[in-house]
C-alpha positions in Angstrom: 145.2 89.8 136.2 142.8 90.3 133.4 139.1 89.3 134.2 136.4 88.8 131.5 132.8 88.4 132.0 132.0 85.0 130.3 128.5 84.9 128.8 128.6 81.1 129.2 129.1 81.0 132.9 127.5 84.4 133.7 130.4 85.4 135.8 133.7 87.3 135.6 136.5 84.9 135.3 140.4 85.3 135.5 141.6 85.1 131.9 144.0 82.1 131.3 144.8 81.6 127.7 145.1 78.0 126.2 148.6 78.6 125.2 150.8 80.9 127.4 151.2 84.3 126.1 149.1 83.8 123.0 145.5 84.5 122.4 143.1 83.4 119.7 140.0 85.7 119.3 137.1 85.3 116.9 134.5 88.0 116.3 131.4 87.6 114.1 131.6 90.3 111.5 129.3 91.9 109.0 126.9 90.5 106.5 127.7 92.8 103.6 124.5 93.9 101.8 124.1 97.4 103.3 126.1 100.2 104.9 127.2 99.5 108.5 125.0 101.1 111.2 126.0 102.2 114.7 125.4 98.6 116.0 128.0 97.3 113.8 130.3 100.2 114.7 130.0 99.3 118.3 131.0 95.7 117.7 134.0 96.9 115.7 135.2 99.4 118.2 134.6 97.3 121.3 136.6 94.4 120.0 139.2 96.7 118.6 139.7 97.9 122.1 139.9 94.4 123.5 142.5 93.5 121.0 144.6 96.6 121.8 144.3 95.7 125.6 145.5 92.3 125.0 148.4 93.4 123.0 149.3 96.0 125.6 149.3 93.2 128.1 152.0 91.4 126.2 149.7 88.7 124.6 150.5 87.6 121.0 147.0 88.0 119.7 145.5 86.7 116.7 142.2 88.3 115.9 139.8 86.9 113.3 136.7 88.6 112.2 134.8 87.1 109.4 132.8 88.6 106.5 129.4 87.0 105.5 129.3 87.4 101.8 126.7 84.8 100.9 123.3 84.9 102.7 119.6 85.2 102.0 119.6 88.9 102.6 122.5 89.3 100.1 120.9 87.3 97.5 117.6 89.2 97.9 119.2 92.6 97.8 121.4 91.8 94.8 118.1 90.7 93.0 116.4 93.9 93.9 119.3 95.9 92.7 119.7 93.7 89.5 123.4 93.5 90.1 125.8 90.5 90.6 126.2 89.4 94.1 130.0 89.8 93.9 129.6 93.5 92.9 127.1 94.2 95.7 129.4 92.6 98.4 132.5 94.2 97.1 130.9 97.5 97.2 129.8 97.2 101.0 132.9 95.5 101.9 134.8 98.6 100.7 132.3 100.9 102.5 132.7 98.8 105.7 136.4 99.2 105.6 136.1 102.9 105.1 133.8 103.3 108.0 136.1 101.1 110.3 139.2 103.1 109.2 137.3 106.4 110.0 136.5 105.1 113.5 140.2 104.2 114.0 139.4 100.5 114.0 142.6 98.5 113.3 142.2 95.6 110.7 141.8 92.2 112.2 144.8 89.9 111.6 142.6 87.6 109.5 139.4 88.5 107.7 138.0 85.3 106.0 135.1 85.4 103.7 132.4 82.8 103.8 132.7 82.1 100.1 136.3 81.3 100.3 135.7 78.6 103.1 132.9 76.6 101.7 135.1 73.3 101.5 135.7 73.6 105.3 132.1 74.0 105.8 131.2 70.8 103.8 133.8 69.0 105.8 132.3 70.1 109.1 128.9 69.1 108.0 130.1 65.7 106.8 131.6 65.2 110.3 128.3 66.0 111.9 126.4 63.6 109.7 128.9 61.0 110.5 128.1 61.5 114.2 124.4 61.5 113.5 124.1 64.9 114.7 122.9 66.1 111.2 120.7 64.6 108.5 119.5 65.3 104.9 115.8 66.0 104.8 113.5 65.2 101.9 113.7 68.8 100.5 117.4 68.3 100.1 118.6 70.5 102.9 120.8 69.2 105.6 119.8 70.1 109.2 121.5 69.9 112.6 119.7 67.7 115.0 119.3 69.7 118.1 117.9 66.9 120.0 121.2 64.8 119.7 123.4 67.5 121.4 122.7 67.4 125.3 124.3 70.7 125.9 122.1 72.8 123.6 120.8 76.0 125.4 123.7 76.3 127.8 124.8 79.8 126.4 121.3 81.2 126.3 120.3 79.5 129.5 117.1 78.1 127.8 115.9 74.5 128.0 114.7 72.6 124.9 111.1 72.9 126.1 111.3 76.6 126.6 112.9 77.1 123.2 110.2 74.8 121.4 107.6 77.0 123.0 109.3 80.2 121.8 108.1 82.5 119.1 111.4 82.3 117.1 110.9 78.7 116.3 109.4 78.2 112.8 107.5 75.0 112.0 109.0 73.3 108.9 107.6 69.9 107.9 111.0 68.9 106.6 112.5 69.0 110.1 112.6 66.2 112.5 112.4 68.7 115.3 111.1 72.4 115.1 114.5 73.5 116.7 116.6 71.8 114.1 118.5 74.5 112.0 119.9 74.4 108.5 123.6 73.5 107.7 123.2 73.2 104.0 120.6 74.7 101.6 119.8 72.8 98.4 120.2 74.9 95.2 117.6 77.2 94.1 117.3 78.6 90.5 119.3 81.7 90.1 121.2 81.4 93.4 124.9 80.6 93.8 125.6 77.0 94.4 128.6 74.7 95.3 129.0 71.0 94.8 128.6 68.9 97.9 127.9 65.3 98.8 124.4 66.3 99.3 124.1 67.9 95.9 124.5 71.5 94.7 123.8 74.1 97.3 125.1 76.6 99.7 125.9 76.8 103.3 123.6 77.9 106.1 124.6 81.0 108.1 125.5 79.3 111.4 128.0 76.8 109.9 130.4 79.4 108.5 131.6 80.6 111.9 132.3 77.2 113.2 134.2 76.4 110.0 136.2 79.6 109.8 137.1 79.8 113.4 138.4 76.3 113.4 140.4 76.8 110.3 142.3 79.9 111.6 142.3 79.3 115.3 141.8 75.5 115.9 138.8 73.7 117.2 139.4 75.1 120.7 140.3 78.8 121.2 140.2 81.5 123.9 137.7 84.2 123.1 134.6 84.4 120.9 132.7 87.7 120.6 129.9 89.5 119.1 126.8 91.5 119.6 124.4 90.4 122.3 121.8 89.7 119.6 124.0 86.8 118.3 123.9 85.0 121.6 120.9 83.1 120.5 120.5 81.3 118.1 123.8 82.0 116.2 126.4 81.4 119.0 124.2 78.7 120.6 124.3 76.9 117.2 128.1 77.4 116.7 128.7 75.6 120.1 126.4 72.8 119.1 128.2 72.4 115.7 131.8 72.7 116.9 131.4 70.6 120.2 129.2 68.2 118.5 131.7 67.6 115.7 134.9 67.5 118.0 133.6 66.2 121.3 135.4 68.9 123.5 135.0 72.6 124.5 134.9 75.1 121.7 135.6 78.6 123.2 136.6 79.3 126.8 135.3 82.9 127.0 132.2 84.3 125.4 131.9 88.1 125.1 128.7 89.9 124.0 128.6 93.6 123.7 125.2 95.3 124.7 122.5 96.6 122.3 122.6 100.1 120.8 119.2 101.8 121.7 117.3 104.8 120.4 115.0 106.5 122.8 115.4 103.4 124.9 114.4 101.0 122.1 116.6 98.5 120.3 118.0 100.0 117.2 117.0 97.9 114.3 116.2 98.1 110.6 112.7 96.5 111.3 111.9 99.5 113.5 113.3 102.0 111.0 115.2 103.7 114.0 118.8 102.9 112.8 121.6 105.1 111.8 124.3 104.3 109.4 127.9 105.2 110.4 128.0 107.4 107.3 125.0 109.3 108.3 126.4 110.0 111.7 129.8 111.0 110.4 128.3 113.8 108.3 127.3 115.4 111.7 130.0 114.4 114.1 133.8 113.8 114.0 134.7 110.1 113.9 136.8 110.3 116.9 133.7 111.6 118.8 131.8 108.6 117.8 134.4 106.4 118.8 134.7 108.1 122.1 131.0 107.9 122.6 131.2 104.1 122.2 134.3 103.6 124.3 133.2 105.7 127.3 130.3 103.2 127.8 131.0 99.7 129.2 130.8 97.2 126.4 128.0 95.2 128.1 125.8 98.0 128.8 123.2 99.5 126.6 124.4 102.4 124.5 121.6 105.0 124.1 122.1 107.0 120.8 120.9 110.6 120.6 122.3 113.8 119.3 122.5 115.1 122.9 124.7 112.2 123.9 126.9 112.8 120.8 127.1 116.4 121.6 128.1 115.6 125.1 130.8 113.4 123.8 132.1 116.0 121.7 132.4 118.5 124.5 134.1 115.8 126.7 136.7 114.9 124.1 137.3 118.5 123.5 138.4 118.9 127.1 141.0 116.2 126.6 142.3 117.7 123.4 142.4 121.2 125.0 144.8 119.9 127.7 147.0 118.5 125.1 147.0 121.5 123.2 148.1 123.5 126.2 151.1 121.0 126.8 152.2 119.2 123.7 153.4 115.7 124.2 154.3 112.5 122.3 153.0 109.1 123.3 155.4 106.6 124.5 155.8 103.5 126.5 153.7 103.5 129.7 155.1 103.0 133.1 152.4 100.9 134.7 153.7 101.6 138.2 152.7 105.2 137.9 149.6 105.6 140.1 147.1 106.8 137.4 148.6 104.2 134.8 148.0 101.5 137.5 144.5 102.7 138.0 144.0 102.7 134.2 145.3 99.2 134.1 143.1 98.0 137.0 140.2 99.3 135.2 141.0 97.6 131.9 141.7 94.3 133.6 138.3 94.5 135.2 136.3 93.2 132.1 137.5 96.0 130.0 136.1 98.8 132.2 136.5 101.6 129.8 134.3 104.1 131.7 136.6 104.0 134.6 139.8 104.2 132.2 138.3 107.2 130.5 137.8 108.8 134.0 141.6 108.4 134.3 142.0 110.3 131.2 140.1 113.3 132.6 141.9 113.2 135.9 145.2 113.3 134.0 143.8 116.1 131.8 143.0 118.1 135.0 146.5 117.5 136.2 148.0 118.8 132.9 145.9 121.9 133.1 147.1 122.6 136.7 150.8 121.6 136.5 151.6 122.0 132.8 153.6 118.8 133.1 154.7 117.3 129.8 155.2 113.9 131.5 151.6 113.9 132.6 150.5 115.0 129.0 152.6 112.3 127.5 150.9 109.7 129.9 147.5 111.1 128.9 148.3 110.6 125.1 149.8 107.3 125.8 146.8 105.9 127.6 144.6 107.4 125.1 146.4 105.4 122.4 145.4 102.3 124.2 141.7 103.1 123.6 142.4 104.5 120.0 141.9 108.0 121.2 143.9 111.3 121.4 146.5 110.6 118.7 145.7 113.7 116.4 147.2 117.1 116.4 145.0 118.9 119.0 144.4 121.8 116.7 143.2 119.6 114.0 140.5 118.1 116.3 139.7 121.3 118.0 139.1 123.3 114.7 137.2 120.3 113.2 135.4 120.9 109.9 134.4 124.6 109.3 130.7 125.4 108.5 129.8 126.2 104.8 131.3 129.4 103.6 134.0 129.5 106.1 137.8 128.8 105.6 140.7 128.9 108.0 141.9 132.1 106.1 138.6 133.8 106.9 138.7 132.9 110.5 142.4 134.0 110.8 141.5 137.4 109.1 138.7 138.0 111.5 140.9 137.2 114.4 143.4 139.7 113.2 140.6 142.3 112.6 139.5 141.8 116.2 143.0 142.2 117.5 143.3 145.5 115.6 139.8 146.7 116.9 141.0 145.8 120.6 144.1 147.7 120.0 142.1 150.7 118.9 139.9 150.3 121.9 137.1 149.7 119.6 135.5 147.1 122.0 132.2 147.1 120.4 133.6 146.0 117.1 135.8 143.4 119.0 132.8 142.0 120.5 130.8 142.0 117.3 133.5 139.9 115.5 133.7 137.5 118.4 129.9 137.1 118.4 129.9 136.5 114.6 132.5 133.7 115.0 130.5 132.2 117.9 127.4 132.3 115.8 129.2 130.0 113.2 130.2 127.7 116.0 133.8 129.1 116.3 135.1 129.9 119.8 138.0 132.3 120.5 140.3 131.6 123.4 142.6 134.7 124.4 145.8 133.7 126.2 149.3 135.1 126.8 150.6 133.9 123.4 147.6 135.4 121.6 144.2 134.3 120.3 143.5 130.7 119.3 140.2 129.1 118.1 138.3 126.0 118.0 134.9 124.6 117.0 132.2 124.9 119.5 
């Protein structure tokens, strides 16, 4: 039985879908005004693994991840670049898709854009006004009336008094209450605008996810996910909007992945300590980055450093080395097999990927000991559930050669070393090995000859 830690109840709960055998999952996606950083990568990989496991468990899963393509930050960046908003967002959507593909992230089933769902947002805002949970202020903006929703704060665990005293609340004289948040922003010169009952304007950020999740999954669905930073105020506001409009539960299970940290500080653009996916992929293989993310539990902090990435590369190398020794193809998993059952139990325990990865290493050790093709096949099949170990082992182990090196040059040097050993010129043999090692190329001698991999 799958158990999920529910951020709303702060407890692990047995997962029971609303409709037997079917799952609806919505995850807050990217605001596309810049390149994705490692925090974005973690969200994409974490919920990619969740979707893969739900499918492996036999659930017919609909995964929706939105794209925010209209927002204050987007408008500001387009103005700074002196380029049309559509051109800016198209460029970074393409970059996001490239980064996701490199990390082995499967496309969500539905990927709605905010700008294509404005009518749904207007309809939801109108419903909230009709229930006296929203109002149009003198400045033309439409606000949600937090005081009118008794359940506000239940996701974050904060009371209204605590929230009003918090530093995140900005005083705005047009609001009836400092906690009220904007649903519709009146048009400003030079900004995109849509017609609405409240005049020309554009939607606020929070309303888009309530509207899009309802459009594609209904007003009540199974799983809503995102980064821990979205728990308040974004997800809190989604609950207020959707439950306020419909009068019933919005989401059954809330999932939040932990922060990415750098030297134990939260990675953020404001601190200047963030790393884009593209920057990281110039130094590390994309599967190494995915493995680095997957082997940490999704709710725990993920501490970024070159040392941790280097360690992830060495660990993944061990797994691929076992598969190189005993080639195998992934296939259907017999979940009654002891190691498969252990893997299944780990993943059913709130997606415990660290324990699942430990199973992979135990299988690799068994492959190295027994040379069993069945065990190697199981290793590869379980790896596939996590989006790992599906490449040709040689391709991974050899990796990208350093500047000035080619496969032909390496093979020529290996042949020259073999000739030197045959002539008992061991000094020359050692010199060639050391030269290759200095370039990060490791030679491995075996009964079938000498193979090589990147260090």
